[in-house]
C-alpha positions as CSV (number, residue, x, y, z in Angstrom):
1,X,64.6,25.5,-44.8
2,X,61.6,27.8,-45.5
3,X,59.7,29.1,-42.8
4,X,56.1,27.1,-42.5
5,X,54.4,30.6,-42.0
6,X,54.1,34.0,-43.9
7,X,56.8,36.2,-42.9
8,X,54.3,39.0,-43.6
9,X,51.9,37.6,-41.1
10,X,54.2,37.3,-38.6
11,X,55.7,41.2,-39.2
12,X,51.7,42.3,-39.5
13,X,51.3,40.3,-36.0
14,X,53.7,41.9,-34.1
15,X,52.7,45.4,-35.3
16,X,49.4,44.8,-34.0
17,X,50.3,43.4,-30.8
18,X,53.1,46.2,-30.8
19,X,49.7,49.1,-31.1
20,X,47.0,47.9,-28.7
21,X,46.9,45.8,-25.7
22,X,44.6,42.8,-25.4
23,X,41.4,43.3,-24.4
24,X,39.5,41.1,-22.1
25,X,35.3,40.1,-23.3
26,X,33.0,40.8,-20.7
27,X,29.4,40.3,-21.5
28,X,29.9,40.3,-25.2
29,X,31.8,43.2,-25.2
30,X,35.7,43.6,-25.6
31,X,37.3,46.1,-23.0
32,X,40.0,47.3,-21.2
33,X,40.5,46.3,-17.5
34,X,38.4,49.1,-15.2
35,X,41.9,49.8,-13.6
36,X,43.2,50.5,-16.6
37,X,46.1,48.5,-15.9
38,X,48.0,45.9,-18.5
39,X,50.5,42.8,-17.7
40,X,53.6,43.0,-19.9
41,X,53.9,40.0,-22.3
42,X,57.5,38.6,-22.4
43,X,58.8,36.9,-25.6
44,X,60.5,33.9,-24.1
45,X,63.3,33.5,-26.6
46,X,64.7,36.8,-26.1
47,X,63.5,37.9,-22.7
48,X,62.0,41.1,-23.6
49,X,58.5,43.0,-23.5
50,X,56.6,42.6,-26.9
51,X,53.0,43.0,-26.3
52,X,50.9,43.9,-23.5
53,X,47.6,42.6,-22.2
54,X,44.8,43.9,-20.0
55,X,45.3,43.1,-16.1
56,X,42.0,42.2,-15.0
57,X,40.9,42.3,-11.6
58,X,38.3,42.1,-8.9
59,X,35.7,44.3,-10.6
60,X,36.4,42.8,-13.8
61,X,35.7,39.4,-12.4
62,X,32.6,40.4,-10.9
63,X,31.4,42.0,-14.1
64,X,32.5,38.5,-15.8
65,X,30.6,36.3,-13.6
66,X,27.6,38.3,-13.3
67,X,27.4,38.4,-17.0
68,X,27.5,35.0,-17.1
69,X,24.9,34.2,-14.6
70,X,22.4,36.4,-16.5
71,X,23.3,34.7,-19.7
72,X,22.5,31.3,-17.6
73,X,19.5,32.2,-16.3
74,X,18.0,33.8,-19.4
75,X,18.6,33.6,-23.4
76,X,21.3,30.9,-23.1
77,X,19.0,28.2,-21.4
78,X,16.3,28.3,-24.1
79,X,19.0,27.6,-27.0
80,X,18.5,23.9,-28.0
81,X,21.2,21.7,-27.9
82,X,21.5,21.3,-31.6
83,X,22.0,25.3,-32.0
84,X,24.5,25.2,-29.2
85,X,26.0,22.0,-31.2
86,X,26.2,24.4,-34.7
87,X,27.8,27.5,-32.4
88,X,30.5,25.0,-31.2
89,X,31.3,23.8,-35.0
90,X,31.1,27.2,-36.2
91,X,33.5,28.2,-33.3
92,X,36.1,25.4,-34.8
93,X,35.5,26.7,-38.5
94,X,37.0,29.9,-37.4
95,X,39.7,29.0,-35.5
96,X,40.6,26.7,-38.3
97,X,40.7,29.5,-40.8
98,X,42.7,31.7,-38.6
99,X,45.1,28.7,-37.9
100,X,48.2,30.5,-38.5
101,X,47.6,33.7,-36.7
102,X,46.7,31.6,-33.6
103,X,49.9,29.6,-34.1
104,X,52.1,32.6,-34.5
105,X,50.6,34.1,-31.7
106,X,50.8,31.3,-29.3
107,X,55.0,30.5,-30.2
108,X,55.7,34.2,-29.3
109,X,53.8,34.0,-26.2
110,X,54.8,30.6,-24.6
111,X,57.8,29.7,-26.8
112,X,56.5,26.6,-28.2
113,X,57.6,25.6,-32.3
114,X,55.5,27.0,-34.5
115,X,54.4,23.3,-36.0
116,X,53.4,22.3,-32.2
117,X,51.4,25.4,-32.0
118,X,49.7,24.8,-35.1
119,X,49.0,21.0,-34.8
120,X,48.8,20.6,-30.9
121,X,47.3,24.3,-30.2
122,X,45.2,24.8,-33.0
123,X,44.0,21.8,-34.5
124,X,43.3,20.0,-31.1
125,X,41.1,23.1,-30.0
126,X,39.3,22.2,-33.3
127,X,38.6,19.0,-32.6
128,X,38.1,19.6,-28.9
129,X,34.8,21.6,-30.2
130,X,33.9,19.3,-33.1
131,X,34.1,16.4,-30.5
132,X,31.8,17.9,-27.9
133,X,29.6,19.7,-30.3
134,X,28.7,16.0,-31.1
135,X,27.8,15.4,-26.9
136,X,25.5,18.5,-27.2
137,X,22.5,16.7,-28.5
138,X,23.4,13.1,-26.5
139,X,23.3,14.7,-23.0
140,X,20.7,12.2,-21.2
141,X,19.3,10.7,-18.2
142,X,17.6,6.8,-17.9
143,X,14.5,5.4,-16.2
144,X,14.9,3.3,-13.1
145,X,12.5,0.5,-11.4
146,X,12.0,1.5,-7.5
147,X,11.2,-1.3,-5.2
148,X,8.5,1.3,-3.0
149,X,4.9,0.0,-2.9
150,X,2.6,1.6,-5.7
151,X,3.1,2.2,-9.1
152,X,5.9,5.1,-10.1
153,X,7.8,6.3,-13.2
154,X,11.0,7.3,-12.4
155,X,13.8,8.7,-13.9
156,X,17.3,11.1,-14.2
157,X,17.9,14.1,-15.7
158,X,21.5,16.1,-16.4
159,X,21.4,19.8,-16.3
160,X,24.2,22.0,-16.3
161,X,26.0,22.9,-13.4
162,X,26.0,26.6,-14.0
163,X,28.4,29.1,-14.3
164,X,32.2,27.7,-14.8
165,X,35.2,29.1,-13.7
166,X,38.0,27.6,-16.1
167,X,41.3,28.2,-15.4
168,X,44.1,27.5,-17.4
169,X,48.2,27.2,-17.2
170,X,50.6,28.5,-19.9
171,X,52.2,25.3,-21.2
172,X,49.1,24.8,-23.9
173,X,47.2,28.2,-23.4
174,X,45.3,28.1,-26.3
175,X,43.8,24.1,-26.7
176,X,43.6,23.9,-22.8
177,X,41.5,27.2,-22.9
178,X,39.1,25.6,-25.6
179,X,39.1,22.3,-23.8
180,X,37.3,23.5,-20.8
181,X,35.0,26.3,-23.0
182,X,33.6,23.3,-25.0
183,X,32.4,20.8,-23.0
184,X,31.0,23.8,-20.7
185,X,28.7,24.9,-23.8
186,X,27.9,21.6,-24.7
187,X,26.6,20.6,-21.5
188,X,24.6,24.0,-21.3
189,X,27.0,26.3,-18.8
190,X,28.3,29.4,-19.0
191,X,32.1,30.0,-18.6
192,X,34.6,32.9,-16.9
193,X,37.9,32.1,-18.2
194,X,40.8,32.9,-16.9
195,X,44.2,32.4,-18.7
196,X,47.6,32.4,-17.3
197,X,49.3,35.8,-16.6
198,X,52.5,34.3,-18.8
199,X,50.7,33.9,-21.8
200,X,47.4,35.9,-22.3
201,X,47.8,36.7,-26.0
202,X,45.8,33.7,-27.6
203,X,42.6,34.1,-25.6
204,X,42.4,37.5,-27.1
205,X,42.0,35.8,-30.4
206,X,39.6,33.1,-28.9
207,X,37.5,36.3,-27.9
208,X,37.0,37.8,-31.0
209,X,36.8,34.2,-32.6
210,X,33.4,33.8,-30.0
211,X,31.9,36.8,-31.0
212,X,32.2,36.2,-34.7
213,X,30.3,32.8,-33.6
214,X,27.6,34.4,-32.7
215,X,28.0,32.5,-29.0
216,X,25.5,35.0,-27.0
217,X,26.6,37.9,-25.0
218,X,27.6,36.6,-21.2
219,X,27.8,32.9,-22.2
220,X,31.9,33.2,-22.6
221,X,33.9,35.6,-20.7
222,X,37.6,36.3,-20.7
223,X,39.6,38.2,-18.1
224,X,43.2,38.3,-18.1
225,X,44.9,38.7,-14.9
226,X,47.2,38.0,-11.8
227,X,46.3,34.4,-10.5
228,X,46.6,36.1,-7.2
229,X,44.1,38.8,-7.6
230,X,41.8,37.8,-10.8
231,X,42.4,34.4,-10.1
232,X,41.7,34.6,-6.5
233,X,38.8,36.5,-6.9
234,X,37.1,33.8,-9.4
235,X,37.3,31.2,-7.5
236,X,35.9,32.9,-4.6
237,X,32.8,34.4,-6.0
238,X,29.8,33.2,-4.5
239,X,28.1,33.1,-8.0
240,X,30.5,30.7,-9.5
241,X,29.1,27.0,-9.1
242,X,32.1,25.6,-10.6
243,X,35.7,25.5,-11.0
244,X,37.8,24.1,-13.6
245,X,41.6,24.3,-13.1
246,X,44.8,22.8,-14.7
247,X,47.9,23.4,-13.3
248,X,50.1,22.9,-10.2
249,X,49.4,20.9,-7.1
250,X,49.5,23.8,-5.0
251,X,47.4,26.0,-6.1
252,X,45.0,23.2,-7.1
253,X,45.0,22.7,-2.7
254,X,44.2,26.7,-2.4
255,X,41.4,26.3,-5.1
256,X,39.5,23.5,-3.0
257,X,40.0,25.3,0.2
258,X,38.9,28.3,-1.4
259,X,35.6,26.3,-2.8
260,X,34.2,25.9,0.2
261,X,32.5,29.1,0.4
262,X,29.6,28.2,-1.6
263,X,30.7,23.9,-2.4
264,X,31.8,24.5,-5.7
265,X,32.3,21.8,-7.7
266,X,36.0,21.3,-8.4
267,X,37.6,19.6,-11.5
268,X,41.4,19.7,-10.9
269,X,44.2,18.4,-13.4
270,X,47.5,18.8,-11.2
271,X,50.9,17.9,-11.6
272,X,52.7,15.1,-12.4
273,X,56.4,12.6,-12.3
274,X,54.8,10.2,-14.8
275,X,57.1,7.0,-14.8
276,X,58.4,5.5,-18.3
277,X,59.2,1.8,-17.8
278,X,61.2,-0.2,-20.6
279,X,61.3,-3.8,-20.7
280,X,64.2,-5.8,-22.0
281,X,62.0,-7.0,-24.9
282,X,60.7,-3.9,-26.0
283,X,61.2,-2.3,-29.6
284,X,63.7,0.3,-29.0
285,X,63.7,1.7,-32.3
286,X,60.0,3.1,-31.3
287,X,60.7,3.4,-27.4
288,X,64.0,5.2,-27.7
289,X,62.4,8.4,-29.6
290,X,59.4,8.1,-27.8
291,X,61.2,8.5,-24.5
292,X,62.9,11.1,-25.2
293,X,60.5,13.6,-26.9
294,X,58.0,12.4,-23.9
295,X,60.3,14.7,-21.8
296,X,61.8,16.9,-24.1
297,X,58.6,17.6,-25.9
298,X,57.2,21.2,-25.4
299,X,60.6,21.8,-23.6
300,X,59.6,19.5,-20.8
301,X,56.3,22.0,-19.8
302,X,53.9,19.3,-20.0
303,X,52.0,17.5,-17.0
304,X,51.7,14.1,-17.9
305,X,55.8,14.1,-19.2
306,X,57.5,10.8,-18.9
307,X,60.0,12.5,-16.2
308,X,60.8,9.0,-14.5
309,X,62.5,6.5,-17.2
310,X,62.8,3.0,-15.8
311,X,64.7,0.5,-18.1
312,X,65.8,-3.1,-18.2
313,X,69.4,-3.9,-16.9
314,X,70.2,-5.6,-20.5
315,X,68.8,-2.7,-22.5
316,X,69.9,-0.2,-20.2
317,X,73.2,1.5,-21.8
318,X,71.8,0.9,-25.1
319,X,68.4,3.0,-24.3
320,X,70.6,5.7,-22.3
321,X,73.0,6.1,-25.4
322,X,70.2,6.4,-27.7
323,X,67.9,9.1,-25.8
324,X,70.9,11.1,-24.8
325,X,72.1,10.8,-28.5
326,X,68.5,12.4,-29.3
327,X,69.2,15.2,-26.4
328,X,72.6,15.8,-27.9
329,X,71.3,16.4,-31.1
330,X,67.8,18.0,-30.9
331,X,67.6,21.6,-32.4
332,X,67.0,23.8,-29.4
333,X,65.3,27.8,-30.8
334,X,62.8,30.0,-30.8
335,X,59.6,28.5,-32.0
336,X,59.5,30.2,-35.1
337,X,63.2,29.8,-36.4
338,X,63.0,26.8,-39.0
339,X,63.8,23.6,-37.6
340,X,63.1,24.5,-34.1
341,X,62.2,21.1,-32.4
342,X,62.4,22.6,-28.5
343,X,62.0,26.2,-27.7
344,X,62.4,27.8,-24.4
345,X,61.0,27.9,-21.3
346,X,58.3,30.2,-20.9
347,X,60.0,32.5,-18.4
348,X,63.0,33.4,-16.0
349,X,61.2,31.8,-12.8
350,X,60.9,28.6,-14.7
351,X,64.2,28.8,-15.6
352,X,65.9,29.0,-12.9
353,X,63.6,26.6,-11.8
354,X,64.7,24.0,-14.1
355,X,68.6,25.0,-13.6
356,X,67.9,24.8,-9.8
357,X,66.8,21.2,-9.9
358,X,69.4,20.3,-12.3
359,X,72.1,21.6,-9.9
360,X,70.5,19.7,-6.9
361,X,70.5,16.3,-8.5
362,X,74.2,16.5,-9.0
363,X,74.6,17.6,-5.3
364,X,72.7,14.4,-4.4
365,X,74.9,12.1,-6.5
366,X,73.7,12.0,-10.0
367,X,75.5,12.2,-13.0
368,X,74.6,14.3,-16.1
369,X,75.1,12.1,-18.8
370,X,74.1,15.1,-21.6
371,X,73.2,18.6,-21.2
372,X,72.8,20.3,-17.8
373,X,73.4,24.2,-18.3
374,X,71.8,27.3,-20.0
375,X,72.1,27.8,-23.5
376,X,73.6,31.3,-24.3
377,X,75.3,33.1,-27.2
378,X,74.5,33.3,-30.8
379,X,70.8,32.7,-31.7
380,X,69.8,32.4,-27.8
381,X,70.8,35.8,-26.2
382,X,68.6,36.7,-23.2
383,X,66.2,33.8,-24.1
384,X,65.2,31.0,-21.3
385,X,66.7,28.6,-23.1
386,X,68.3,25.1,-21.3
387,X,70.0,21.9,-22.8
388,X,67.6,18.5,-22.9
389,X,69.0,17.0,-20.0
390,X,69.5,13.1,-19.5
391,X,70.5,12.5,-15.3
392,X,71.9,9.0,-14.5
393,X,72.5,7.6,-11.1
394,X,69.2,8.8,-9.6
395,X,67.1,7.2,-7.1
396,X,64.2,7.9,-4.8
397,X,64.6,10.4,-2.4
398,X,66.2,12.9,-4.9
399,X,64.7,15.9,-5.3
400,X,64.9,15.1,-9.5
401,X,62.8,12.2,-8.7
402,X,60.2,12.9,-6.2
403,X,59.6,16.6,-7.8
404,X,57.6,17.7,-10.4
405,X,60.4,19.8,-12.7
406,X,58.4,20.8,-15.6
407,X,61.5,20.8,-17.5
408,X,63.4,19.0,-19.8
409,X,65.1,16.7,-17.7
410,X,65.0,12.7,-17.6
411,X,66.0,11.1,-14.7
412,X,66.7,7.7,-15.1
413,X,66.7,4.1,-13.3
414,X,67.5,0.3,-13.9
415,X,65.5,-2.8,-12.9
416,X,66.8,-6.2,-13.0
417,X,63.7,-8.4,-13.5
418,X,60.4,-8.6,-14.8
419,X,58.9,-8.8,-11.3
420,X,55.9,-6.5,-12.2
421,X,55.2,-6.0,-8.1
422,X,58.5,-4.6,-7.8
423,X,58.1,-2.6,-11.0
424,X,55.1,-1.1,-9.8
425,X,56.7,-0.2,-6.8
426,X,58.9,1.8,-8.1
427,X,56.8,3.2,-10.5
428,X,54.1,4.3,-7.7
429,X,56.7,5.8,-5.4
430,X,55.4,9.3,-6.2
431,X,52.8,11.4,-4.8
432,X,51.5,11.9,-8.2
433,X,49.9,9.7,-10.6
434,X,49.0,11.3,-14.2
435,X,50.5,9.0,-16.6
436,X,52.5,6.3,-17.7
437,X,54.0,4.7,-20.4
438,X,54.8,1.0,-20.8
439,X,57.4,-0.5,-23.5
440,X,57.0,-4.5,-24.1
441,X,56.0,-7.4,-26.7
442,X,54.6,-9.2,-23.9
443,X,51.3,-8.1,-23.1
444,X,50.6,-10.0,-20.3
445,X,53.4,-8.5,-18.7
446,X,52.1,-5.0,-20.2
447,X,48.6,-5.7,-18.7
448,X,49.7,-6.9,-15.5
449,X,52.0,-4.0,-14.7
450,X,49.0,-1.6,-16.3
451,X,46.8,-2.6,-13.7
452,X,49.4,-2.1,-10.6
453,X,50.2,1.5,-11.7
454,X,48.2,3.9,-10.3
455,X,47.8,6.8,-12.5
456,X,44.9,8.0,-14.4
457,X,46.5,7.0,-18.2
458,X,48.4,3.9,-19.1
459,X,49.9,3.8,-22.8
460,X,51.2,0.3,-24.2
461,X,53.4,0.7,-26.6
462,X,53.1,4.2,-27.3
463,X,49.5,6.4,-28.1
464,X,49.3,9.9,-29.3
465,X,48.9,12.9,-27.1
466,X,45.8,14.1,-25.6
467,X,42.5,12.8,-27.4
468,X,39.4,14.8,-26.6
469,X,37.6,11.1,-26.5
470,X,39.9,9.5,-24.0
471,X,39.3,10.8,-19.9
472,X,42.2,12.2,-18.8
473,X,42.9,12.9,-15.2
474,X,44.8,11.7,-12.3
475,X,45.3,9.4,-9.1
476,X,46.7,10.9,-5.8
477,X,47.6,14.3,-5.7
478,X,47.3,14.4,-9.5
479,X,44.2,15.7,-9.2
480,X,40.0,15.3,-9.0
481,X,37.9,14.4,-11.9
482,X,38.3,14.0,-15.7
483,X,38.3,15.6,-18.5
484,X,37.4,14.9,-22.4
485,X,34.9,11.6,-23.1
486,X,31.5,11.3,-21.8
487,X,32.8,11.6,-18.2
488,X,34.6,15.4,-19.2
489,X,31.1,16.4,-20.3
490,X,29.3,15.3,-17.6
491,X,31.2,16.9,-15.3
492,X,29.8,19.9,-16.4
493,X,26.4,18.5,-15.2
494,X,24.1,17.8,-12.1
495,X,22.2,14.2,-12.0
496,X,18.5,15.1,-11.1
497,X,16.1,12.3,-10.1
498,X,12.3,12.9,-10.7
499,X,10.3,10.1,-9.2
500,X,6.3,10.5,-9.8
501,X,3.8,8.3,-8.1
502,X,1.0,6.8,-10.7
């Protein structure tokens, strides 16, 4: 099977990555960090350093935020909505034109299979830009009729919230960066983006394309750096008006505490422990592969991964057999190897975390149906590969059931009847509430259960990945606010009321 990309393009990319560290983008200029320090970038498929990126710190963050503030208060405020839309569409065109380079970079940096990097990362980013470009000319208020004495003209307007700190994780670096920038710019805000230190490379390509798209200096600034330094400085900065963060619940709570200085607006898309419920009447030909890839896709490094599988006892053995067979036959390997379906975990830290959870499950009485170990030897080397793992005999109270693992580890449980209240109680027995899936031919049962599950997203009998038109966010400790759709755009605005006595 031939690689779905040009080997010459990969060779050229590797050479370029070795030749120079990836820069920061501050006030329209690509530059090194003020300290001159860099981050070592590790290929998770080999465990070796293959690139460097500038390590921004407090000084770089301050320069970037001040540039964003000047742009916000200056020329950017005078750019008409239709022109902002054209800039977003031009950036989408450039991303598509550079799709191979972006996808190769993403696969090297994160470990995900190349085709996932291309379709989820590149095409997903392009769709985010085009969708939000449409909103740029449709940010509106409304008129209302007050009951106060006299004659009035009252209306509301939506204004940009201001300078936005966008902080993204390492599991889908490129598309998540774009998904935060797109609605912010459509609403008229300016942005300082802080990529994850584990995966800083595709953001450097984004920086180049932002300049090429003609987006004015200071409107988009990109500062790579460590969370404890650059990230903390960005969240603490008094000129930042809003923080949009995707990542762990623990870091999200720290951001909330740090935001109190000037009461920054905060949107948080955090962790998940999402339930998948398969009823006895489900279409198993669809439900089984969906349940498998719902946890093994991107090596389980997905906040909305279906990590808890509830199966009706009538089909329990059949589902376990099918999911376990898929896990055992899944092709695990480097993201750029032909036919790879699941790549490595992103880092040694993540590998140790996932293996620790598997060990803890066994200690607490779970049975490893398939997988459960690190993959090593020929083809794997020192890469961070772990087997897709299915655990049976799991129950609430076990760490593998209660805590987010962020790896390809599925906990499975059975239920014995169609009592939706009891099923919902099991599905809701978590501090998270991000996503959920239901598989049944009985639409009444599906909708009854959907009403009872406390999660921001409920998928019934399938459903694709993230769609820019569909709001995304969580209940409980899965976050605050929503991204995508009208709600996601309006999260980057402030609502103003104006009353005129006539």
